[in-house]
N, C-alpha and C positions, 0 to 999 in steps of 0.2 A: 562150730564152725565149718561144719558140713552142710547143717540148710541154711546158714546163714551167706553162703557162697551158691549155692541153689537158688537162694533168692535174689540174689545179684544178679545172676544168666537170665533168670526170669523175667527183672525190671527190664535188663539189657536192648531182651532180644523183643518187648515192646516194644519198646522205643528203637530200637530200627528196623522193627516190623511198618511199623507205621511212618518212620519218616520217608523209607529207601519204596513203601507204596506210596508214597507222594510222589517221588523223583520218578519214581516207574513209571507211572500214570502219567507226568505231567505233561509232556512232547506229546506223547495218543491225544490228549486233551486238550491242546490250542490250535494242534494241527486239524482237527473234528472241529472245535469250532469257530476258527478261520475259514475252514471250508465253509459250511453251513453261513457266517456271515459276510467272507470277502467276496462273495459273488464270482465271476471266473475267475479276476486269479485270487482267489481265496485258499489252491492247493499250494502255489510257490510261497505268500505271504507266512502258510502255517509250516512250508519246509522249512525259511527265515529262521520263524521262532523256537524249533524244534532246534535246530541249528545252534541256536542261542541261549540255548542254556546245556552243551558243550562244551561246546567252544571257551568260556570262561577258564577250563578245567589246567589249561595252561598256570591259570596264576594259584596256584595249586602251591608249591611249592611254597612261597611266603605266606599264604596264609597260615600255612601248617604254623610258621615260628610264632604265629602270633598265639597258635595253639600249646605246643611245647613250653613260652616261655609263662603263659597264665601259670599266675595260682590256685586256680580252679578252672579247670579245664571245660570241668561241665557246664559254667554259665558261658565262658564261648560256645559252647556247640549252644545252649539254650537259645542262646541272643543270635547265631546262625538259621538257626530249628524258625525262631521266628521271622527273623526276612525275609526266607525262604518262602514260609506259605503266607505270609502277607504280601510280596512282592506279585505271585504268583496265584493270587484271588483278586488281587487288585489291577493287572493285567488280566485276566478273565472279565472280569467288570464293567472295567474303563475300552473292551476292544470293539470296535467299531464306533463307540460314542466319541471317541478323539481321535487323534492322530492318530497313526502310526507306528512313527517313532516313537515315542512317547509309551504308547506300549510294549515296543522290542526296548525301550530301555530297564522296563520294567523284569523283561526275561533275562535280560541282561546279567539283571542287576541276582536273582533270584540262583543264576546258573551261578554267579559267581561262590554262591554254599554250596551248591554240590560240591567238591571235592573234602565240604566235614562230613556233611553227608555220608560218607562214604569212602575216604580212607579214613580218615579225623575222627569218625563214634568209635571205628575197630581199632584207630588206636590205643580210648583209652580202656578196650576191652582188655587189651597188652596189658596192661597198665596196672590194672589189678591186684592189687598181692593176696595172697596165701593161698591162688591154686596150685596143686601135685603134676603132678603131666599130662598124666589122663586126663584128669579133669581142665588143663588148659585146654586141648585135645578137643577131646569133648564140644566146649564152649567157640574155640574157631570153624568149628563145621557146622555148628548151632550162625557164626554169623554170617556165613556163607549160604545158609539156605535163608537167611534173611533177605540180600540178592533176589535170591530166588523166587520170593513171597517177593517183594517191590515189583520182580520185572511180569510178573505173571501174572498176582492182583494185581497191581497198580493199571494198566489198561480195561484190569476185565470190574474192575469198581469203578473209576470214570464213567465204562461202557457202560455199566448197568444203575448207578445213578444219575450218567444222558438220558437213555429208554426213562426213566420216569421220572426227572425232573426239567431237562433240559440239557443240554453240553455245556450252556455256562457254569449252573447249580454243581455238575462231576467237579470240575475245573478247581471251583469252593471246596466242596465238599474236603479233594489233594487239600488243600491250603488247610483249614484244619484241623486234617490230619497230621500236618508237621506244625502244629497249637503247638496240640497234645502232647510230640511226641516233647518238647522244649520241654513239659513239665514234667515230664517221667525224669529226663535226661539226670533233672534233679535230684532225683531216685535212687541216682549211683553213688557207688564212694567215694571220697572227695583221692586224685592219685595224690606220691609225694609230690610234695612243690619242687620246684626247679629248681639247677645248682644256681652258685652265684659264683658274680669274675670270672671269670678265666673259663671255665666248666662251665656255663649258662650254655643255653643252646647255637643252636653253630649257624653262621649264614647257610642264605642259600649254596654256593657255590662250596661251602665245606663239604654240605648233607652230598650234593653228585656226587664228592671227591669219596665220601665211604658209599658211597653204590657202586663207585664207578672201585675204589679199592678191598673193599670185603669178599673177597671171592666167593661166601655162598650167595650174598646178595647182586652182587654183579651178574652173574652164570643165572641168575633165579628169572633178573628184570633183563637175559634175551629170549631165553625162555617167556617168559611173560609178553612182550613186542610182540614176536614173531608168530605163536599162537594166538592172539586179541588178533591180531592183524585175521588170521583164519577163523576164527572163532566171530569175527564181526562180521559176516559175509553170508555166514555157514544156512542164517534165517531166509537169508533173499534163496541163496541157490533152491536150500529145503524146496522151498514154495512154488520155483520154477521147477524142480526136478518130477513135487508129490499132480502136478499139473502134466507132466508130460506123458508117467506112469501109467497117470487116471484120465486124463484131458476134463477133470474138471478142477477148477478155479480152488473148490471147498478144500479138497484135499488136498494141495498145496499149503492150501494155508493150517487146513490138521499137523502135514507135517514138520512144518515149521515150530507148532503148540504141543509136540511129540519132544523136538533139541529141548524144550523149556522142560518141560516136564520131568525126558531126565535126570535134567540138571536138576532141579530143585528137589528128587526123589532121592538123587545119590548124594546129595547134603542135611540132606535129613537123615538118613542112615551117620555119615560122615555122624555127625554129633548125636547119634544114639553109639553107633560103636566108632571109638576116634580110630582114628589113620594114628599107626603106630612107626616106628624105629626114626630114625635121623631127617629131617624132616626137608632135609635138601636130596639125596640119593632117595626121597618117596616121591620129591620134581620130579626128579630127575626118570625113574620107572612110569613115571604120570605120561609126562612128553611123548615117550614112544606107545601106552596104549592109547593117546590120542590122536597120533599119525597112524594106525594099527586101525582106530573106529572110523576114522577118515577115509581112508583108503576101501574101508571095506561100504562107508558111503556111496566112492563116488560107482563100486563095481556091485551092487544091490541090483542082478536083476527082475525084482518087482518091487511093489508096489509096499506088499509085507513085509518081505527082506528094508525095507525101504526106513520098515517105522520101527523094526528094529536097532539097523544100524546108526542112525538119527538118536536114537533115545541114547544108546552106547556111548556115543560120544558127547548128548551134554551129559551124560553121566561122568564120563570121563572127566567133563569140562571144570563137573564140580567139584572133582574131587582137588585137581589142579591148583582150583583155586585157594581150594580149602589149605593146602601144600603146602604153597606161597605165603599164603598166612603165619605157616606154623613160621616160616624161615624166618622172616619179616621178625616177631615175635624172640626169638633164641639173637639176632644177630644182629639187630638196633640197636646201637648206643641207645640208655633211654633219655639222656639228652639230647636229643633230632629222632623220641620216637618217631612221632606224628609227624613230623620233617619225609622219612623218611615213606613211612605208609600213602602215606598223600601226596609225594613224589610217584612213587611206580604207583600206583593206580593213578595218575592223571597220564604219565603219558601208557600205559592201559587203556583207558580211555580215550584221550586225543589216536592209537591205532587203528580200538576196534572202529572208533568211525569211518576210517580212511579203512579198512575192509567191508565195510557196510557200504564204499561207496565206492568200491572198487570192483566189486563183486555187479553192483548195480548196472558201472562200466560196461566189462568186460562181457555180461551173461549170454552178450552173440557167442561165446563160442562152447555153448552151452554148459548144462550145468558139473555133467560129468567132467568134462576139462577141468574147470572152478577147481572141480574136490580136488581130482588128481593130480591140480599143483596147489591146495594147498595142504595134502598128506606132505608133499617136495620139501615146502616151506617147512614143514612142525620136521623132514628127519632133519635138514638143511638146522631146526632150532635146538635139535639132537642131538648131532655133532659137533656143532658147536658150544655144548654146555660138552661135555664128552673130553670136544679138544683144549677148551680151558680149564679145566681139571686136569687134564693130565701133567698143561703143561707146567700148570704152580706146582706139582707136584715134586715135576722135575726142579723147579725154581729153587726149592724148596731145600730136594736132597744135594745144589749142590753150595748151597749160602755154608760159610761157617759155622761151625759149630755153636760159635762164641754170641755168632749174632740170631747162629737160632735158640739161645736159650737166651738172649735180652727177648727173643721176642717173645714166646712163649710165658717170660716175664710177667711181659706187659700185656702180656693178650686182656687179661681179664678187665683189666686199669681202661685198654684201647680196644676196641672189636675189633676196629679200625685195621687192625696190621691183620687181622685172616686173611688169607688168602686161600 
């Protein structure tokens, strides 16, 4: 059984690494290709295409319902990976050769598959039976690492392929990687079929109600949203701070890369040595660690210290994300697992994108000021989580004993009652 689970994890990690590398490099590849083929307006058009890859994430909760209702979720994922790869490859092949609106439509189609590439695929790992607690935490750590691999090696892969074969070929290679992932995802175990009748998959508004009423999910969603706002702008801030500290633009880019390296390294460590303890409490501690790390970035007196603090901030972000995966695995109802995963992930992606835009807009205030504001936002997230937990505890303590007993009796059947 142990060998079977190990084989499942290896196939999952191969699938996730392939498709998330394609997703992670797509925006950079399209932007680079558009700049090279679009003339003076190429940068603006490239930015628009990059935005179209993330904007459709708002449709994630509806798309996730299809995955939860499917008898074989692997097929839904395989189709979405193929569509992503084909749409991305077609956009690259036709860019500059057909009207731009046609290319934009293809990129939007690829973007619609994004929620299934991220939270949708992660939900399948949570649905695999037979994991013990330690094995599941290890798997979640490695799953987090695949996000780091995609965001780190995706742009690097498209750059390397582009340097050797041209920018268009680089994006085509990403489309091919997604197509290969469509094949490997079919080798994963089939999850339990969805429930029938009234107990079947939920509507989108019911999914949001679960996130709002299940205490651990609600609190982790608050932490995810606010820390994603900070994380979305951290690489922009790192680039500017590194430039200020050394006078070198390359040093600024390297400092941003250090953040990504810290994220990836911590994810790998979490895969080898899984996080322990109750996942919601672990995530709360990691929010506090993230706040301290961002504060250290703001106070870094020189470049060498900044390298250490930004690596630590990336590492804290990776461990926090791993802990949030564990919270979703424990508290998301099986009948709405994909919807919970994707809905929370879609909100995180949207807020992260807003953080990137906000950091760029407010950069005139200075990178240290923005890092200080980021620390304040993270502390606010921590206060919100602790306040919500305390309030929920008080409300539970004053409920009549009979109602509390009823809640305990029903907690296994209806996770949405947990506060």
